[in-house]
C-alpha positions in Angstrom: -27.9 -1.5 -17.6 -30.3 1.0 -16.3 -30.3 4.7 -17.1 -30.0 5.3 -13.6 -27.0 3.1 -13.2 -25.6 4.6 -16.4 -25.5 8.0 -15.1 -24.5 7.2 -11.7 -21.2 5.8 -13.6 -20.9 9.0 -15.3 -21.4 11.1 -12.4 -18.6 9.5 -10.7 -16.4 9.8 -13.7 -17.4 13.5 -13.9 -16.3 14.3 -10.4 -12.8 15.6 -11.7 -14.8 18.2 -14.0 -14.2 21.8 -12.5 -16.9 24.0 -13.5 -16.1 27.8 -13.3 -19.1 29.8 -12.3 -18.5 33.6 -12.8 -19.5 36.0 -9.9 -22.7 37.1 -12.0 -23.9 33.4 -12.2 -27.2 34.2 -10.2 -30.8 34.1 -11.5 -31.7 37.1 -13.7 -34.9 38.4 -15.2 -34.4 39.0 -19.3 -36.5 40.6 -21.5 -36.8 38.4 -24.9 -38.4 40.1 -28.0 -39.1 37.1 -30.9 -39.4 39.1 -34.2 -40.5 38.0 -37.8 -39.8 40.2 -40.3 -41.9 41.2 -43.7 -40.1 39.5 -46.9 -37.2 41.5 -47.8 -36.8 43.6 -44.8 -33.6 41.8 -43.2 -31.3 44.7 -44.4 -33.3 47.4 -42.9 -34.0 45.4 -39.7 -30.0 45.1 -39.1 -29.7 48.7 -40.0 -32.0 49.7 -37.1 -30.0 47.7 -34.4 -27.6 50.4 -34.1 -30.5 52.9 -33.2 -31.9 50.2 -30.6 -28.3 49.7 -29.2 -28.1 53.4 -28.7 -31.1 54.0 -27.0 -30.7 50.9 -24.7 -27.1 52.1 -23.8 -28.4 55.7 -23.1 -31.1 54.1 -20.7 -28.3 52.0 -18.7 -29.0 48.7 -20.1 -25.8 46.7 -19.5 -26.2 44.7 -22.7 -28.2 43.6 -25.8 -28.2 40.6 -27.5 -29.4 39.9 -31.0 -29.6 36.1 -32.4 -31.4 34.7 -35.5 -32.0 31.2 -36.5 -29.5 29.5 -38.3 -30.3 27.1 -40.9 -32.8 25.0 -39.1 -36.1 26.4 -37.5 -38.7 28.8 -38.3 -36.9 32.2 -39.7 -36.6 35.3 -37.3 -34.7 37.2 -34.5 -34.7 37.2 -31.0 -33.3 40.0 -29.0 -32.5 39.6 -25.2 -31.5 42.1 -22.5 -31.7 42.2 -18.8 -34.5 43.7 -16.9 -32.6 44.8 -13.7 -35.8 45.9 -11.7 -39.5 45.3 -13.0 -40.2 49.3 -12.1 -38.5 49.9 -15.8 -42.0 48.9 -17.0 -43.5 51.8 -15.2 -41.6 54.3 -17.6 -41.5 54.5 -21.6 -39.5 52.1 -23.7 -35.7 53.0 -24.4 -36.8 54.1 -27.8 -39.7 56.5 -26.8 -37.5 58.0 -24.2 -34.8 59.2 -26.8 -37.2 60.7 -29.3 -39.8 63.2 -29.5 -43.3 62.9 -30.6 -42.8 63.3 -34.4 -39.6 61.0 -34.2 -41.3 58.5 -32.3 -44.4 58.3 -34.9 -41.9 58.0 -37.9 -40.3 55.3 -35.8 -43.4 53.3 -35.3 -44.3 54.0 -38.9 -41.0 52.5 -40.1 -41.0 49.4 -37.9 -44.9 48.3 -39.0 -43.0 48.4 -42.9 -40.2 46.0 -41.4 -41.7 43.8 -38.8 -44.8 41.3 -39.3 -45.0 40.1 -35.8 -43.2 40.1 -32.3 -44.0 38.9 -28.9 -42.4 39.9 -25.7 -41.7 37.2 -22.9 -40.0 37.7 -19.6 -37.7 34.8 -18.5 -35.6 33.9 -15.7 -32.4 32.1 -16.1 -31.7 29.2 -14.6 -28.1 28.7 -13.7 -28.7 26.0 -11.4 -30.0 23.7 -14.1 -27.2 24.8 -16.7 -23.6 24.8 -17.0 -21.1 27.8 -17.3 -17.4 28.2 -17.8 -18.0 32.1 -17.5 -18.2 32.5 -21.5 -20.0 35.8 -22.6 -19.7 35.6 -26.2 -21.1 33.0 -28.0 -21.2 32.0 -31.5 -24.0 29.4 -31.8 -26.4 27.6 -29.7 -28.6 24.0 -30.3 -31.7 25.5 -28.8 -34.0 22.9 -27.3 -37.4 24.3 -25.9 -39.3 22.0 -23.8 -42.8 22.6 -22.1 -43.3 20.5 -19.4 -46.7 18.9 -18.1 -48.5 21.0 -15.3 -47.5 19.7 -12.0 -44.2 18.3 -13.1 -41.9 21.0 -12.8 -39.9 19.9 -9.6 -39.7 16.2 -11.1 -38.2 17.7 -14.4 -36.0 19.7 -12.7 -34.9 16.9 -10.5 -34.2 14.8 -13.4 -32.0 17.7 -15.0 -29.9 18.1 -12.1 -29.3 14.5 -11.1 -29.4 12.6 -14.5 -28.9 15.5 -17.5 -26.1 17.6 -15.8 -23.5 14.5 -15.2 -24.1 13.7 -18.8 -23.4 16.9 -20.1 -20.2 17.0 -18.3 -19.3 13.3 -19.3 -19.7 14.7 -23.0 -17.4 17.6 -22.3 -19.9 20.3 -22.7 -19.2 23.4 -20.6 -21.7 26.0 -21.5 -25.6 25.1 -21.4 -27.4 28.3 -20.7 -31.1 27.5 -19.4 -33.9 29.9 -18.8 -37.6 29.3 -17.5 -40.7 31.6 -18.6 -42.1 34.0 -16.0 -44.5 36.0 -18.3 -45.7 36.1 -22.0 -45.8 32.1 -22.1 -46.3 28.8 -20.2 -44.6 28.7 -16.8 -43.8 25.3 -17.4 -41.5 26.4 -20.7 -37.9 26.0 -20.3 -35.1 26.7 -23.0 -31.8 25.2 -23.1 -28.9 26.7 -25.3 -25.9 24.4 -25.8 -23.5 26.7 -26.9 -21.4 25.4 -30.0 -18.8 27.1 -32.2 -18.5 25.1 -35.5 -20.8 22.9 -37.2 -18.3 19.9 -37.2 -19.0 19.7 -33.2 -22.5 18.2 -34.3 -20.6 15.7 -36.8 -22.0 12.3 -35.6 -24.7 13.4 -33.3 -25.1 15.6 -30.5 -22.5 15.6 -27.7 -24.6 13.8 -25.5 -25.5 11.1 -28.2 -21.7 10.7 -29.0 -20.6 10.3 -25.2 -23.5 8.0 -23.9 -24.2 6.1 -27.0 -27.3 5.8 -29.0 -29.1 3.4 -26.6 -28.7 5.1 -23.3 -29.4 8.6 -25.2 -32.6 7.2 -26.6 -33.6 6.2 -22.9 -33.0 9.8 -21.5 -34.9 11.4 -24.6 -37.8 9.1 -23.6 -37.8 10.0 -20.1 -38.1 13.6 -21.0 -40.8 12.9 -23.6 -42.7 11.4 -20.3 -42.7 14.6 -18.7 -43.2 17.0 -21.2 -46.0 18.3 -23.7 -43.5 19.5 -26.5 -40.0 19.3 -27.4 -38.3 21.8 -30.0 -34.9 21.9 -31.3 -33.3 24.6 -33.5 -30.2 26.2 -33.8 -29.7 30.0 -33.4 -26.9 32.3 -34.6 -25.3 35.2 -32.3 -24.9 38.5 -34.2 -22.1 40.3 -32.3 -22.3 43.0 -35.0 -25.6 43.7 -34.1 -25.5 43.7 -30.2 -23.4 45.1 -27.5 -21.8 43.3 -24.5 -21.5 44.6 -20.9 -18.2 46.6 -20.3 
């Protein structure tokens, strides 16, 4: 049976799947900060998050999330927060706004001891390509980053909508968060966060592999490989104690 025929059957069987989308499930600009630490600086970095949160709350940022690599992947942290309007970049960052000149100079000196490197990326969420149950408190995520070949964005997105989403639904997956890079990286880069709570959910392969079978799943992966220049998969851990949620 062809992959197209198999997915068509999956789409029919998934027709009863009810996808609950919260009212705010519209595309949103988010700022991501990828941070690598100097050896032995994890404790100090974690302590700094309370200061960051206070500054961002004071500025009016509704939420700020902190993730780290969990077991698999290059060690590091990722911070995410909503941009709102681009005009925010016409003014100093939240930490600078909160501090006088001496305090900010001391802060910069301290961060240079803690942080080995960091880079900033502006992304746009793509709820049209993902799934959402309305969940706002993640635990872990299988993170797949795909860089699509230039000129193949439309074909890739059509494949996700028509073939992959029905397979996610068949597999019982309810939350797959998708975003696309706007600035700070390749505009053909997409990231998929497959939320899960316990490692036992990964037993026997991914939910997709278990639902479709190895042969069909391999064909889907081959199709993705034909559209992409690179595919990378890691696991991220959400840190609620270092983050704050929208009220």
